[in-house]
C-alpha positions in Angstrom: 176.8 -94.3 -121.6 176.5 -91.6 -124.4 173.3 -91.1 -126.4 175.0 -92.6 -129.5 176.0 -95.7 -127.6 172.5 -96.1 -126.3 171.1 -95.8 -129.8 173.5 -98.5 -131.1 172.6 -100.7 -128.1 168.9 -100.4 -128.6 169.3 -101.0 -132.3 171.3 -104.2 -131.6 168.6 -105.4 -129.2 165.9 -104.8 -131.8 167.9 -106.8 -134.3 168.4 -109.6 -131.8 164.8 -109.7 -130.8 163.7 -109.6 -134.5 166.0 -112.4 -135.2 164.6 -114.5 -132.4 161.0 -113.9 -133.6 162.0 -114.8 -137.1 163.8 -117.9 -135.9 160.8 -118.9 -133.8 158.3 -118.4 -136.6 160.5 -120.1 -139.2 160.7 -123.2 -136.9 157.1 -123.7 -136.2 156.3 -127.4 -136.2 154.7 -128.4 -139.5 152.6 -131.5 -138.9 150.6 -131.3 -142.1 152.0 -134.6 -143.3 150.4 -136.5 -140.3 146.8 -137.5 -140.2 145.3 -136.3 -136.9 142.8 -139.1 -136.6 145.2 -142.0 -137.1 147.7 -143.7 -134.9 151.0 -141.9 -135.3 154.2 -143.9 -135.0 157.4 -142.7 -133.4 159.3 -140.2 -135.6 161.8 -137.4 -135.4 159.2 -134.8 -134.7 157.6 -136.4 -131.7 160.8 -137.3 -130.0 160.5 -140.9 -131.2 157.6 -141.3 -128.8 154.6 -142.8 -130.6 150.9 -142.3 -129.9 149.8 -144.1 -126.7 146.8 -146.3 -127.6 144.6 -148.0 -125.1 142.7 -150.9 -126.5 142.5 -151.9 -130.1 145.0 -149.9 -132.1 144.0 -151.6 -135.3 140.3 -150.8 -135.0 138.7 -148.6 -137.6 137.1 -146.7 -134.8 139.5 -144.3 -132.9 138.6 -142.0 -130.0 141.1 -139.2 -129.6 141.2 -136.8 -126.6 143.3 -133.6 -126.5 143.6 -133.0 -122.8 145.3 -131.0 -120.1 146.1 -132.8 -116.8 145.4 -129.7 -114.7 142.2 -128.8 -116.5 139.2 -129.2 -114.1 137.0 -130.3 -117.0 139.5 -133.0 -118.0 139.7 -134.2 -114.5 135.9 -134.3 -114.3 135.5 -136.4 -117.5 138.5 -138.7 -116.7 136.4 -141.3 -114.8 134.2 -141.5 -117.9 137.0 -141.9 -120.4 138.6 -144.5 -118.1 135.4 -146.5 -117.9 134.8 -146.3 -121.7 138.3 -147.2 -122.6 138.1 -150.3 -120.4 134.6 -151.3 -121.6 135.4 -150.8 -125.3 139.1 -151.9 -125.3 138.4 -154.7 -127.8 136.3 -152.5 -130.1 138.1 -149.2 -130.3 141.5 -147.5 -129.8 141.6 -144.6 -127.3 144.4 -142.1 -127.8 145.3 -139.3 -125.4 147.3 -136.4 -126.7 148.8 -133.6 -124.6 147.4 -130.1 -124.9 148.5 -128.3 -121.8 147.1 -124.7 -121.5 150.1 -123.5 -119.5 149.0 -119.8 -119.3 146.0 -120.9 -117.2 147.4 -124.1 -115.7 151.1 -123.6 -114.8 151.6 -127.3 -113.7 149.9 -128.8 -116.8 153.0 -129.2 -118.9 155.0 -130.7 -116.1 152.2 -133.2 -115.5 152.2 -134.2 -119.2 156.0 -134.6 -119.0 155.7 -136.9 -116.0 153.2 -139.1 -117.8 155.3 -139.3 -120.9 158.3 -140.1 -118.8 156.4 -142.9 -117.2 155.6 -144.2 -120.7 159.3 -144.4 -121.4 159.5 -147.0 -118.6 156.4 -148.8 -119.9 153.8 -147.4 -117.6 152.2 -144.6 -119.5 148.5 -145.4 -118.7 149.3 -146.1 -115.0 151.0 -142.7 -114.7 148.1 -141.1 -116.7 145.6 -142.5 -114.2 147.7 -141.6 -111.1 148.2 -138.0 -112.2 144.5 -137.5 -112.9 143.4 -139.2 -109.7 145.8 -136.9 -107.7 145.0 -133.7 -109.6 143.6 -132.0 -106.5 146.9 -132.6 -104.6 149.4 -131.3 -107.2 147.6 -128.6 -109.1 148.7 -125.8 -106.8 152.2 -127.2 -106.1 155.3 -125.2 -106.6 157.7 -126.2 -109.4 160.0 -127.9 -106.9 157.2 -129.7 -105.1 155.4 -130.9 -108.2 158.5 -132.7 -109.4 158.8 -134.6 -106.1 155.1 -135.4 -106.2 155.2 -136.7 -109.8 158.3 -138.7 -109.0 156.6 -140.2 -106.0 153.6 -141.3 -108.1 156.1 -143.0 -110.4 158.0 -144.8 -107.6 154.7 -146.0 -106.2 154.1 -147.7 -109.6 157.6 -149.3 -109.4 159.4 -146.9 -111.7 162.9 -145.7 -111.4 162.5 -142.2 -109.8 165.8 -140.8 -111.0 165.2 -141.9 -114.5 161.7 -140.6 -114.4 162.9 -137.2 -113.2 165.6 -137.1 -116.0 163.1 -138.1 -118.7 160.7 -135.5 -117.5 163.2 -132.8 -118.5 164.4 -134.5 -121.7 164.3 -133.1 -125.2 162.4 -136.2 -126.4 159.5 -135.6 -124.0 159.4 -131.9 -124.8 159.2 -132.8 -128.5 156.4 -135.2 -127.9 154.3 -132.6 -126.0 155.0 -130.0 -128.7 154.1 -132.4 -131.4 150.8 -133.3 -129.8 149.9 -129.6 -129.4 150.7 -128.9 -133.0 148.4 -131.8 -134.0 145.7 -130.3 -131.8 146.1 -126.8 -133.3 146.0 -128.3 -136.8 142.7 -130.0 -135.8 141.3 -126.8 -134.4 141.6 -127.5 -130.7 141.3 -124.4 -128.6 140.0 -125.8 -125.3 140.3 -128.9 -123.2 139.0 -131.5 -123.2 138.4 -131.9 -126.9 137.3 -135.3 -128.2 137.2 -136.6 -131.8 135.5 -139.9 -132.8 136.8 -140.9 -136.2 137.6 -137.3 -137.0 134.3 -135.9 -135.8 134.4 -133.6 -132.8 132.1 -134.7 -130.0 130.1 -131.9 -128.4 130.4 -131.2 -124.7 126.8 -132.2 -124.0 127.7 -135.7 -125.3 131.0 -136.2 -123.5 129.6 -134.8 -120.3 127.0 -137.6 -120.3 128.5 -141.1 -120.1 125.4 -142.7 -121.6 125.3 -140.3 -124.5 129.1 -140.8 -125.0 128.6 -144.5 -125.2 125.7 -144.1 -127.6 127.9 -142.1 -130.0 130.5 -144.8 -129.9 128.0 -147.5 -130.4 126.6 -145.7 -133.4 130.1 -145.5 -134.9 130.7 -149.2 -134.2 127.5 -150.2 -136.0 128.7 -148.3 -139.1 131.7 -150.6 -139.2 129.7 -153.7 -138.3 131.6 -154.1 -135.1 129.9 -156.1 -132.4 129.1 -154.0 -129.3 130.7 -155.0 -126.0 128.7 -157.3 -123.9 127.0 -155.7 -120.9 128.0 -156.9 -117.4 
């Protein structure tokens, strides 16, 4: 190839790459119209997959977690959030939004896709729980193996494995994950887990302590004159 042809080739590559960068930047997801600390319904931006709310979606008190299924810290706090969401299900709404840090956790986005796919078949929270409870088993799996493992968790829950696998790779699920991440970035999320209680970020020393976490929720409930859950 002559020097002139090489120059033309390189120039063309630069133009193509420049165009791709421009296209990427010009199509960044704008979620400014959505309120981070509210229940977001299905729309064209989130693949027509609404927020998943555990508990009382109409409550004036909302707890939102931005989490990564492969994140050790998220896995560590999972039992606490599960306990709290159960104990306070009549008083608050708990929303989990995807924020996979794929550069550090290569299986995190696939895990999020598996849970969202489970939601399409009506078992979002069951898949959410199963994926977290099996985190140690799949976190180091290959791309091929992890798909089989996630599909297996779904079939154990009674889901259609073929549909689950198909939905995991769907555009709708990809849009949902991207939408959640855009919301998180808009809110200022840069690490996982990040929790917001009615728009106020909860510090790590609070969510790392189950009693302190509950105290923070109780204080917010009292502001809204909501009766606290009865102790067992």
